[in-house]
Each structure stands twice: as structure tokens, then as C-alpha cells.
C-alpha positions in Angstrom: -77.0 78.9 94.8 -78.7 80.4 91.8 -79.0 84.1 91.5 -82.8 83.9 91.4 -82.8 81.9 94.6 -80.4 84.4 96.3 -82.5 87.3 95.1 -85.7 85.7 96.4 -84.0 85.1 99.8 -82.9 88.7 100.1 -86.3 90.1 98.9 -88.3 87.9 101.2 -86.1 88.5 104.2 -87.1 92.2 104.1 -90.8 91.1 103.9 -90.3 88.7 106.9 -88.7 91.4 109.0 -91.5 93.9 108.1 -94.2 91.3 108.9 -92.6 90.7 112.3 -92.4 94.4 113.0 -95.9 95.2 111.9 -97.2 92.2 114.0 -95.3 93.2 117.1 -96.8 96.7 116.8 -100.3 95.2 116.3 -100.2 93.0 119.4 -103.1 93.4 121.9 -102.4 95.9 124.6 -101.7 93.3 127.3 -98.8 91.9 125.1 -97.5 95.1 123.5 -94.0 95.9 124.7 -93.8 92.5 126.5 -93.2 90.2 123.5 -90.6 90.4 120.8 -91.1 88.7 117.4 -87.9 87.5 115.7 -86.8 84.8 113.2 -85.7 81.3 114.1 -82.0 82.2 114.6 -79.1 80.7 116.5 -80.4 82.3 119.8 -83.8 80.6 119.3 -82.2 77.3 118.5 -80.0 77.5 121.6 -83.0 78.3 123.8 -85.0 75.5 122.1 -82.4 72.9 123.2 -83.9 73.2 126.8 -87.3 72.2 125.5 -86.0 68.9 124.2 -85.5 67.7 127.8 -88.9 68.7 129.0 -91.2 65.7 129.7 -94.3 67.9 129.0 -93.3 68.4 125.3 -96.0 67.1 122.9 -94.0 66.9 119.7 -90.6 65.7 118.8 -89.5 68.2 116.2 -85.8 69.1 116.1 -86.1 72.8 115.2 -82.5 72.7 113.9 -84.1 71.9 110.5 -85.4 75.5 110.3 -82.4 76.8 108.4 -82.7 74.0 105.8 -86.4 74.6 105.5 -85.9 78.4 104.9 -83.1 77.7 102.4 -85.2 75.2 100.5 -88.2 77.6 100.5 -86.8 81.2 100.2 -90.3 82.6 100.6 -90.8 80.8 104.0 -91.7 82.6 107.2 -90.0 81.7 110.4 -91.0 83.1 113.8 -89.8 83.0 117.3 -91.7 84.7 120.1 -89.8 86.0 123.1 -90.6 87.3 126.5 -87.4 88.9 127.7 -84.8 86.1 127.4 -87.4 83.4 127.5 -88.4 81.7 124.2 -92.1 81.2 124.2 -92.9 79.9 120.7 -91.4 78.7 117.4 -93.2 78.4 114.0 -92.4 77.8 110.4 -94.5 78.1 107.3 -94.4 79.1 103.6 -96.6 80.2 100.8 -98.3 77.6 98.6 -96.6 77.1 95.3 -99.0 79.4 93.5 -98.6 81.9 96.4 -102.3 82.3 96.9 -102.3 80.8 100.4 -99.9 81.0 103.4 -99.2 77.7 105.1 -98.4 77.4 108.8 -96.5 74.1 108.8 -95.0 73.8 112.3 -95.8 75.5 115.5 -94.8 74.8 119.1 -94.9 76.7 122.3 -92.7 76.2 125.3 -93.8 73.0 127.0 -93.7 74.6 130.5 -96.5 76.9 131.4 -95.7 80.6 131.3 -97.7 83.8 131.7 -98.3 84.1 127.9 -98.9 80.4 127.0 -102.5 81.0 126.1 -101.6 83.8 123.7 -98.9 82.0 121.6 -101.1 80.7 118.9 -102.9 84.0 118.5 -99.6 85.9 118.2 -98.2 83.4 115.7 -101.4 83.6 113.6 -101.3 87.4 113.6 -97.7 87.3 112.2 -98.5 84.6 109.6 -101.6 86.6 108.4 -99.5 89.7 108.2 -96.8 88.0 106.2 -99.5 86.5 104.0 -101.0 89.9 103.4 -97.6 91.3 102.5 -96.9 88.6 99.9 -100.4 88.8 98.4 -101.9 85.5 99.8 -105.7 85.4 100.1 -106.0 82.6 102.6 -104.1 80.9 105.5 -103.8 77.2 106.1 -102.9 75.4 109.2 -101.3 72.2 107.9 -101.9 68.8 109.4 -103.2 69.6 112.9 -102.1 66.6 115.1 -105.5 65.7 116.7 -109.1 66.6 117.1 -108.4 68.6 120.2 -106.0 70.9 118.3 -108.4 71.1 115.4 -111.1 72.3 117.8 -108.7 74.8 119.4 -107.6 76.3 116.1 -111.2 76.5 114.8 -112.2 78.4 118.0 -110.1 81.3 116.6 -112.8 82.0 114.1 -113.5 81.4 110.4 -111.5 78.2 109.9 -113.0 75.3 108.0 -111.6 71.8 107.8 -110.3 70.3 104.5 -109.8 66.5 104.6 -107.0 64.6 103.0 -107.5 63.8 99.3 -105.4 62.4 96.5 -102.3 62.2 98.6 -102.6 65.8 99.9 -102.7 66.3 103.7 -105.6 67.6 105.8 -105.6 71.2 106.9 -107.7 74.1 108.2 -108.2 77.2 106.1 -109.7 80.7 106.3 -109.6 83.9 104.3 -107.2 86.6 105.3 
């Protein structure tokens, strides 16, 4: 690993931890003290293994790629949301190459319904916006929503506009931070 890559990894790990802490403290009152925001670590991946067997699961991502993703993109942001010992949500994203926008590339909530299911996207969005602010990004992107229903759901969170695919680039939703 190059020294510059290692330095970026260390520097951005502090920013990731700070973004999770700030976001956890900024949660709405009905979630404050009930949810914990952490990285996608070994505990999250172990808890995720249960999701793989759930028939309600909508995507087929193997979240074990998270460590490779974060290694490849040292400025990446990884998030796991916990209620006690229950994993509620996982997400991964990274800044665009110019650093002006924060991408949310992968997001998944526990396939089984739980008390906070309806809050998982809002919690993740808060954390990604916080990280984006800390690194100086001006906008947030939700990359390649899977279908029109998800596009509508994400857009219902205010201020997002749709950008269609062009010149080999994927479609996404975007809004100012």
C-alpha cells in the first residue's frame, strides 16, 4: 500500500467516525438512544449472513465486498445501523472523483420488518449527508435506484431530481446538501 493511500485511509477513518457520531446525536427524538451507527465491520457482516437466507430479501448483494470497496476507495463511507444486537441496515458510498458530490452506492435494510424499518433510509441519508458536509461535498447522489418505486420513494424525501443515463454513465438521483 502506498503511503498516500495509507494516509488517506487513516485521515478519512476519523471523518467516518465523526460523521457517524454527529449523525447519531442528530437522530430524531424517537430514534435517539435507540439506534447505534457503526461501520460495516466483522460484527455487521456476521449479522448480515442471516439476511442471505431470508426469502423477503430484494437484492442479492454479498456485503462481504465492503472491505474491498473501502480499501479501493479510501474516502468511502460505510454504515451499519443497529438496534441493540439487531442489524437494521447496511450502506456503502464514496465521494465522486472530484469530491464535489457524495455517492450512496449500496443500501439495504433488514428484509424482515422491524420497528424502525420505515426510518432506515432517512437515518442513512442523514449519515451520508453529514459525511458529505465534513469532506466538503456540495451534493448527494443516490446511484442507480433499482426501479420506479424506489425512485419515487427516494424522491419523496425532498429535493431530489432524476438524472438519466448518458454516455455510459448510470442514472441517479441528486440533491444539494
